[in-house]
N, C-alpha and C positions, 0 to 999 in steps of 0.2 A: 461449537459442536456441529458435526456433520448434519446436513439437512436430511430429515427423515421423510422422503417421498413415499417410500415403500412401507407403509405401516398397515398392520392388521392385528386383530385380536388372536394371540397364539392359542390355537386349539389343536388337538391331534389331527382333526380333519384338514385344517388349513395348512399345517406344516407338512403333513403327508402329501399334500397336493403340490408342493413346491418341486420344481424340476431343475435339472442341470442348466446353468446359464450358457453353456457352450464352451468350446475349447479355449483354454487359457483365460477364462473369465470366472469371476466370483459374484454371487448374488448376496446382497445383504437386505434382510427384511427386519423391521423393527416392531416390537410389541407395543400395543396401544395401552396396556395396563401398567407396565413398569418402564418408565422412561429411561432409556439407556440400554435396555436389554435387546439384543439383536440375534438373529439366526443367520449364519453364514452357510451358503451352499456352494460347494466346489464344482469344478468341471465334471468330475466323475459322480456327482450327486451326493457326496458325503455332507452331512449336516452337523453343525455344532453351535452351541449357545456361546455368546460372548457378551461382554459389557463394553460399551464405547462411550467414554466421557472425557472431559478435559480435567487434568490435574495440574494445578499451578500454570494454567493457560496453555498446557501442552496436551495434544490428543493422546489418549491411552486406550488401548484395546486389550482386554483381559479374557482369556479363554476359560469358560466354565466347565464344559464337558460336551461329549458327543450325544446327539439325539439319534435314536430314542432311548439309549442307555440312561441318560439323565432325563427325567420327566419335566414337563412344563412347570409344574408347581415347585419342583426342586430347583429349577433354574431361576424362577422368580424369587424364591426365598434367598438363594445364594447371591443373586444380582443385587437385591436390596441391601444385603449385608456388605457387599463389596462397594456399592455406591456410597453407603454411609462412610466407609473408610476413605474413599476418594474425596468426598466433600471435606473431610478433615485434612486433606492435602497429602494423604498417603498413596503411594503407588504400589498396588498389589504385585506387580511384576518384579519389584525389588525383592519382595519376600520369596518369590519363586526362584530368583537368582541365588538367594542364600541357601535355599533347599537343594539346589543343584550342587552346591559345594558339599564338603564332608560334614554333614550334620550329625550330631550325636543322638542316640535314642532318647536321652533325657530331654534334650532341646525339642525334639519332635513330639515327645509326649506332652510337654507344656503347651506347644502350639496346637496339638490335637485337642487338648482339653478346652482351651480358650476359644478356639475357632469352630470346633465341631461338637464335642461331647456336651459341654455345658449349655450351649444354645439349643441343641436338638434332642438330647436324650434325657428323659425323666430319671433314668437310672445312672446318671453321670457320677454319683457318689461312689458307686461300686467300682467304676474305673479309677477314680481318685484313690480308693482304698487298696484295690487288688493289684493294680499294675506296679506301683512302687514296691509292694510287698514281695511280689514274685520276680519282678524284672529290675528292681533297683540296682542289682549288682552289674547290670549291663548299661546303665544310664550314661556312663562316660564313654562308652564305646560308640564308634561310628556306625551309622545305619548299614553301610556296605560291609562292615566287618562281621556282622552276625550271620551265621550260616544256617542253612536248612537243617543240617545234622545237629547243630546245637539246639535249635528249636525243638527238634524231635526228641533229643535226650532230655531236655527240660520238661517237655510234655509228659514223657514217661515217668519222670521223677515225681512230678506233681500228682500224677495219677496214682502212684504207689502210696504217697504220703498224705495226700489231701482228698483223694477220691477222683473218679472219672469225671464227674460233673464239673468240679472246679478246674480240672485240667483242660477240658473241652471249652469251657467259657474263656479261659485265659488264652487258649490258642486262637479263638475267634477275635479276641481283643488285639492280639499281635497282628493278625491278618488285616483287621480294619485300620490300625494305625499305619501300617506300611502302605495299604491301598490309598489312604489319604495323602501320605507323603508323595506317592507317585502321581496322584491327581493334581497335587499342588506344585509339581515341577521337579521332584527328585528323580534322578535318572538311575534307577536300580531295579533289582528284582525282589519280590516279596519272599522272604525265607520261610514263611508259614505256608506258602502255596504247596499243595501236594502232601502235607503232613496229615495223616489220617486220624480222625477223631476216634476216641474209644466208643465202643457200643454201650450205651447207657441202658440200664435195666429200668423199665417203666415202673414207677411206684403205684401200687394199687391198694394201699392201706386205707381202711375206713372203719368206723365203729360197727361191730357186728351185734346182732340181737342179744347175745349173752353178755356183752360188755356194756351195753347202754345203761342198765339199772345201776351198776357200780359207778359208771362215769357220772351220771346225774346226781347220785348220792354224794359223791366227792365234790362235784361242782356246787351243790347247795351248801356244803359245809365250808366253802371258801369264805373267809372273813373279809377279804378285800372285795367290796361290792363292785368296784369299777372293773376289776379283772373278771369277776364272776359274770357280770352283765355283758362285758365284751365277748366272752366265750359263748354265751347264750346267743347273742345277736349274730356272731360269726357262723354258728352252726345252723340257725334257723333262717338265715338269709342266703348263705352260700357265697357271700361276697368276699372278694380278695382281702387278705389281711391288711394291706396298706390302706385300703379304702375304709374298712371298718374302724381302724385306729384313728383315722382323720374324719370321722363322721361329724357333720355339722348340723346343728339344729335348723339352720335356714333351708336345708335340703329335705327336711322331713315334713310330711303332710299327714298328720294323725287322722284328720277327718276322712281323707281318701285312703288311708292305710297304705301310703306309698313313701318310698325314699327315692329321690331323684339324684343320681350321681352325674354331675355335668362332665366329669373328667375321669376316665378309667385307663387301664393299661393299654387298651386297644384304641384310645383316643375317641371312643364312641360314648355318648351319654347312655346311661342305663337306668331303667325304671324297675325298682325292686318292690315286690309285694311284701307287706309286713303282716305276719300272722298275729293272732290274739296274744300269744305269749310275749312276742317282741313289743307289741303295743303297750302291754301292761308294764314291761320293764322300762320303756321310755317314759311313760307317764309317772312311774315311781321316781325316776331320776329327775324329772322336772319338779316334782313335789319336794324332793330332798335337796336339790342343788340349784334350782332355778334355770331359766333359759339363758345360758351363756353362749359362747361361740362353739365349743366342742362338747359333744355328748360324753366322751370319755376323757376328761381333763387329766393332764399330767403336770409335773413340776419342771420339766426340761425346757429347752429352747423353743421347741415346736408349740408348746402349750397343751398338747394332747398326749395321751398314752403312747409310748413308743415301742417298747419291747418287754412284754410281761413274762420274762423267762422264769423268774423265781416263783411267781404265782402259778404258772403253767406246770412247773415241775412239782409243786405241792399237790396240784389236782391229779396229775398222773400217778404220783406215788400212792396217794390214798385209793385211787381207782384200780391200781395194779395194771396199768397200761403204759409201760415205760417207753415203748417204741412209737408212740403217736405224736404227730406234729400238728401244729395249728392249721397248716394248709390241708391236712387230712380231714378237717371238719367240712371244708368245701367239697371234698370228694365224697364225704359221708352223705351230704344232702343229695348229691347227684346219684349216688348208688341207691339210696332209698327211693328216689323218684323213679329210677329204672325198675326197682323191685315192685313198685305199686302201679306199673303199667305205662309210664311216660315214655315217649319215643325220644330219640337222640336230639331231634330239633327242639323239642319242648325243654329238655334239660339244658341244652345250649343257650336257649333264650333266657331261662331263669338264672343261669350262672354267668351270663354276659360273654359267652364264647363268640369268637368271630370265625366264620367258616365260609369260604367262597362258594362251597356247594350248597349251603343252606341260606345264603343271603336272600334269594328270591322268596323262600318259604317264610323266613322271618318277617319279611315285609308285609305278609298277609296275616300274620298272627297279631292278635290283640292281647291284652294282659289277662283276660278272663280265663282262658285255658291254662295259661302259665300259673295264675293264682291257684287254680284247682290242683295243678300238679304239685306245687309246693305244699299246699294244704294236706293233700293225701299223704305225701312223704313224711311230713312232720307229725301228722296224726298217727301214722304207723309207728314211728319212733316212740311217741308218747304212750301208745297202747302197749308196746313192748315193755316199757318201763313199768306200767301198771301190772302186767303179767308177772314180771320179774319180782316185784314187790309182794304180790299175792303169794307167789311160790315161797318167798323168804318167810312170810308170816306163817304159812302152814308148817314150815320146818321148825319154827321156834315155838309153836304151841304144843 
């Protein structure tokens, strides 16, 4: 392997400082953290990440991407993946040569799933489910044979039949698959480029004061205690559906009244305050079922509750709120926080939102004002229920 004289720790500051090596020359600089990752600087100052190693005793150089479009962390991650393949004796450039040939959409999708989606996306199962469903009829066609007009017609068709949200998500998937094909050596144009997304109407549904008494009465009448407790915890924590479904006892600290989520949609850990109602629910579940792995156990492969559709439908039917979604419970807590005087930063902190504008403010917040915000919102909901029940009692006497 080439001797690495020019080594330094790749940082934005160190790479930005690299200058053109002069006419008809190229500069190679090597990362000290990932052996084999290099930065090439051309005579006009263009910079790109590469991997340089030997495969079967032959030197191989693989281009990863241009800097700064590709970040240092992305380059390190991709370099480690490629180096692993090279250690096994595989030459990534051979894969690129195959992609330059007439590759079918189905072949590209398989490569996309194995090389990019599954290793990098927590939501890869949605790709595995939705792409074959909507694009399976194109899988035998060559990448170059699918036109922008066809993508646009399909986008409009899915918008009419499955809704704007589904159509826009699929358009994004097509765009990403083709971008990866181009990045990996396919020489063609992205047919999704320039196709305009549908304008999506923002959903603002949440439980209103007049709905809360009926909703809680229906919730208390639910015979399946796992679904009932799951809905209560979802509403009174405002945590995303997937995280509540996969709630683990090891992440709950009853003494501190906290739930620590090490992994969320934003890849950031989240500390959730637990109000008295949630603490009581959790303690009751401990007494009833013991301390196992999952708080809401299920009978499927995951071991935890997965999709409480039937139970949720029963609750909504009894409450007379048919157009409510489970995600609207999260919006309900945020709306009641706003109604009780919390500002957007406090609400974002409680719900685990990520915002570049509020990052600095979040850093100065501790959990106490966030706890107060959640307490006020939930207390307001509970007070509304009491008023609703009192009104109902007066009508029946």
